[in-house]
C-alpha positions as a Markdown table, in Angstrom:
| # | Residue | x | y | z |
|---|---|---|---|---|
| 1 | Unk | 0.0 | 0.0 | -0.1 |
| 2 | Unk | 1.5 | 3.4 | -1.0 |
| 3 | Unk | 1.5 | 6.2 | 1.6 |
| 4 | Unk | 0.6 | 9.5 | 0.7 |
| 5 | Unk | 3.1 | 11.7 | -0.1 |
| 6 | Unk | 4.4 | 13.9 | 2.6 |
| 7 | Unk | 4.0 | 17.8 | 2.6 |
| 8 | Unk | 7.6 | 18.3 | 3.2 |
| 9 | Unk | 8.6 | 16.5 | -0.7 |
| 10 | Unk | 6.0 | 18.8 | -2.2 |
| 11 | Unk | 8.4 | 21.3 | -4.1 |
| 12 | Unk | 7.1 | 24.9 | -3.2 |
| 13 | Unk | 6.0 | 27.2 | -6.1 |
| 14 | Unk | 8.9 | 29.5 | -5.8 |
| 15 | Unk | 11.5 | 26.6 | -6.0 |
| 16 | Unk | 9.3 | 25.2 | -8.9 |
| 17 | Unk | 9.7 | 28.9 | -10.3 |
| 18 | Unk | 13.6 | 28.9 | -9.8 |
| 19 | Unk | 14.0 | 25.7 | -11.4 |
| 20 | Unk | 12.2 | 26.8 | -14.6 |
| 21 | Unk | 14.5 | 29.7 | -15.0 |
| 22 | Unk | 16.9 | 30.2 | -17.4 |
| 23 | Unk | 20.7 | 29.5 | -16.6 |
| 24 | Unk | 22.8 | 32.4 | -16.8 |
| 25 | Unk | 24.4 | 31.0 | -19.9 |
| 26 | Unk | 21.0 | 30.8 | -21.8 |
| 27 | Unk | 19.9 | 34.4 | -20.2 |
| 28 | Unk | 23.4 | 35.6 | -22.0 |
| 29 | Unk | 22.4 | 33.9 | -25.5 |
| 30 | Unk | 19.1 | 35.3 | -25.2 |
| 31 | Unk | 20.2 | 38.5 | -24.5 |
| 32 | Unk | 22.5 | 38.6 | -27.6 |
| 33 | Unk | 19.4 | 37.4 | -29.5 |
| 34 | Unk | 17.5 | 40.7 | -28.1 |
| 35 | Unk | 20.4 | 42.9 | -29.2 |
| 36 | Unk | 20.7 | 41.6 | -32.8 |
| 37 | Unk | 17.1 | 42.1 | -33.4 |
| 38 | Unk | 17.6 | 45.6 | -31.7 |
| 39 | Unk | 20.9 | 46.5 | -33.8 |
| 40 | Unk | 18.5 | 45.1 | -37.0 |
| 41 | Unk | 15.6 | 47.4 | -36.4 |
| 42 | Unk | 18.3 | 50.4 | -35.5 |
| 43 | Unk | 19.8 | 49.8 | -39.0 |
| 44 | Unk | 16.5 | 49.9 | -40.7 |
| 45 | Unk | 15.7 | 52.9 | -39.1 |
| 46 | Unk | 18.8 | 54.6 | -40.3 |
| 47 | Unk | 17.9 | 53.8 | -43.7 |
| 48 | Unk | 16.2 | 56.2 | -46.1 |
| 49 | Unk | 13.2 | 53.7 | -47.7 |
| 50 | Unk | 13.2 | 53.9 | -51.4 |
| 51 | Unk | 9.9 | 55.6 | -52.3 |
| 52 | Unk | 9.8 | 52.8 | -55.4 |
| 53 | Unk | 8.9 | 50.0 | -52.7 |
| 54 | Unk | 12.5 | 48.5 | -53.1 |
| 55 | Unk | 15.9 | 49.1 | -53.8 |
| 56 | Unk | 16.9 | 50.6 | -50.2 |
| 57 | Unk | 19.3 | 47.8 | -49.6 |
| 58 | Unk | 22.0 | 49.5 | -52.0 |
| 59 | Unk | 22.4 | 52.0 | -48.8 |
| 60 | Unk | 24.4 | 49.3 | -47.6 |
| 61 | Unk | 26.7 | 48.7 | -50.3 |
| 62 | Unk | 24.9 | 45.7 | -51.7 |
| 63 | Unk | 24.2 | 45.9 | -55.4 |
| 64 | Unk | 21.0 | 46.3 | -56.7 |
| 65 | Unk | 18.9 | 43.3 | -57.5 |
| 66 | Unk | 19.2 | 41.4 | -60.8 |
| 67 | Unk | 16.0 | 39.5 | -61.1 |
| 68 | Unk | 14.1 | 42.4 | -62.3 |
| 69 | Unk | 16.7 | 43.2 | -64.8 |
| 70 | Unk | 17.2 | 40.0 | -65.9 |
| 71 | Unk | 13.8 | 38.0 | -65.4 |
| 72 | Unk | 11.6 | 41.3 | -65.4 |
| 73 | Unk | 10.5 | 39.7 | -62.0 |
| 74 | Unk | 11.4 | 40.7 | -58.4 |
| 75 | Unk | 12.8 | 38.1 | -56.5 |
| 76 | Unk | 11.2 | 36.9 | -53.2 |
| 77 | Unk | 13.1 | 39.3 | -50.7 |
| 78 | Unk | 12.7 | 42.1 | -53.0 |
| 79 | Unk | 11.1 | 45.4 | -51.0 |
| 80 | Unk | 12.1 | 43.5 | -47.6 |
| 81 | Unk | 14.5 | 46.1 | -46.6 |
| 82 | Unk | 12.4 | 49.1 | -47.7 |
| 83 | Unk | 9.7 | 47.2 | -45.6 |
| 84 | Unk | 12.0 | 47.0 | -42.8 |
| 85 | Unk | 13.2 | 50.5 | -43.0 |
| 86 | Unk | 9.2 | 51.8 | -43.3 |
| 87 | Unk | 8.5 | 49.6 | -40.4 |
| 88 | Unk | 11.4 | 50.9 | -37.9 |
| 89 | Unk | 10.2 | 54.5 | -38.8 |
| 90 | Unk | 6.5 | 53.6 | -37.8 |
| 91 | Unk | 5.2 | 53.8 | -41.3 |
| 92 | Unk | 3.4 | 50.9 | -41.1 |
| 93 | Unk | 1.2 | 51.3 | -44.1 |
| 94 | Unk | 4.0 | 51.9 | -46.2 |
| 95 | Unk | 5.8 | 49.2 | -44.9 |
| 96 | Unk | 3.1 | 46.8 | -45.7 |
| 97 | Unk | 2.7 | 48.0 | -49.1 |
| 98 | Unk | 6.6 | 47.8 | -50.0 |
| 99 | Unk | 6.7 | 44.2 | -49.2 |
| 100 | Unk | 3.7 | 42.5 | -46.8 |
| 101 | Unk | 6.2 | 39.6 | -45.8 |
| 102 | Unk | 8.8 | 42.1 | -45.0 |
| 103 | Unk | 6.3 | 44.0 | -42.9 |
| 104 | Unk | 5.4 | 41.1 | -41.0 |
| 105 | Unk | 9.0 | 40.1 | -40.6 |
| 106 | Unk | 9.8 | 43.6 | -39.0 |
| 107 | Unk | 6.9 | 43.5 | -36.7 |
| 108 | Unk | 8.0 | 40.0 | -35.6 |
| 109 | Unk | 11.6 | 41.2 | -35.0 |
| 110 | Unk | 10.6 | 43.9 | -32.9 |
| 111 | Unk | 8.3 | 41.3 | -30.6 |
| 112 | Unk | 11.6 | 39.1 | -30.7 |
| 113 | Unk | 13.6 | 42.1 | -29.2 |
| 114 | Unk | 11.1 | 42.8 | -26.3 |
| 115 | Unk | 10.5 | 38.9 | -25.7 |
| 116 | Unk | 13.8 | 38.1 | -25.6 |
| 117 | Unk | 14.8 | 40.9 | -23.5 |
| 118 | Unk | 12.1 | 40.2 | -20.9 |
| 119 | Unk | 13.4 | 36.6 | -20.7 |
| 120 | Unk | 17.3 | 37.5 | -20.6 |
| 121 | Unk | 16.3 | 39.9 | -17.8 |
| 122 | Unk | 13.8 | 38.0 | -15.8 |
| 123 | Unk | 15.0 | 34.2 | -16.9 |
| 124 | Unk | 11.5 | 33.7 | -18.1 |
| 125 | Unk | 11.2 | 30.4 | -20.4 |
| 126 | Unk | 8.7 | 32.4 | -22.3 |
| 127 | Unk | 10.3 | 32.3 | -25.5 |
| 128 | Unk | 10.7 | 28.5 | -25.8 |
| 129 | Unk | 7.2 | 28.0 | -25.3 |
| 130 | Unk | 6.5 | 30.5 | -28.1 |
| 131 | Unk | 8.8 | 28.3 | -30.2 |
| 132 | Unk | 7.8 | 25.2 | -29.5 |
| 133 | Unk | 4.3 | 26.3 | -30.2 |
| 134 | Unk | 5.5 | 26.8 | -33.9 |
| 135 | Unk | 4.5 | 23.5 | -35.1 |
| 136 | Unk | 4.4 | 22.2 | -39.0 |
| 137 | Unk | 1.4 | 24.1 | -39.7 |
| 138 | Unk | 3.1 | 27.2 | -38.5 |
| 139 | Unk | 5.9 | 26.6 | -41.2 |
| 140 | Unk | 3.6 | 25.5 | -44.0 |
| 141 | Unk | 1.3 | 29.0 | -43.2 |
| 142 | Unk | 4.6 | 31.0 | -43.2 |
| 143 | Unk | 6.0 | 29.4 | -46.4 |
| 144 | Unk | 2.4 | 30.1 | -48.2 |
| 145 | Unk | 2.4 | 34.2 | -46.8 |
| 146 | Unk | 5.8 | 34.4 | -48.5 |
| 147 | Unk | 4.8 | 33.1 | -51.9 |
| 148 | Unk | 1.5 | 35.3 | -51.5 |
| 149 | Unk | 3.5 | 38.2 | -50.8 |
| 150 | Unk | 5.9 | 37.6 | -53.5 |
| 151 | Unk | 3.0 | 37.6 | -55.9 |
| 152 | Unk | 1.7 | 40.8 | -54.2 |
| 153 | Unk | 5.2 | 42.3 | -55.0 |
| 154 | Unk | 5.2 | 40.9 | -58.9 |
| 155 | Unk | 1.6 | 42.2 | -59.4 |
| 156 | Unk | 3.2 | 45.4 | -57.9 |
| 157 | Unk | 6.2 | 45.7 | -60.3 |
| 158 | Unk | 4.2 | 44.8 | -63.3 |
| 159 | Unk | 2.1 | 47.8 | -62.5 |
| 160 | Unk | -0.8 | 46.7 | -60.7 |
| 161 | Unk | -2.9 | 48.3 | -57.9 |
| 162 | Unk | -1.7 | 51.3 | -59.4 |
């Protein structure tokens, strides 16, 4: 016959919470992730977004995309830097118009900076919980969103939605 568990053997809520916290090494990695996201958004804020909806990346010394000249089509990432630059300036509608997926990624980057910063400061494991919730369906939906955003950009470059 099993005896009931003694009260002394039940861990306290504070002991359980301490055990669930990130280790100092994990907190350092998460802090670096937060700072990287902040740095990315800071560079985007520093850039002058192209009114044409793409080409902002050339301010970083990156050559112009060859897809539009060669294929007559934008590449899947055309407009991403411009969308980030608009979003970092708080111009969200212009960001979404430049590249919808770039806008989503810019907002996600800002969210990552906040959540990772919080986790680094408090030791919270919420970032891991969020990451574990990204199931196969999430990745399929993200892939579909990338393709839809690319299709939108192709239509815009070809003169649609004018």
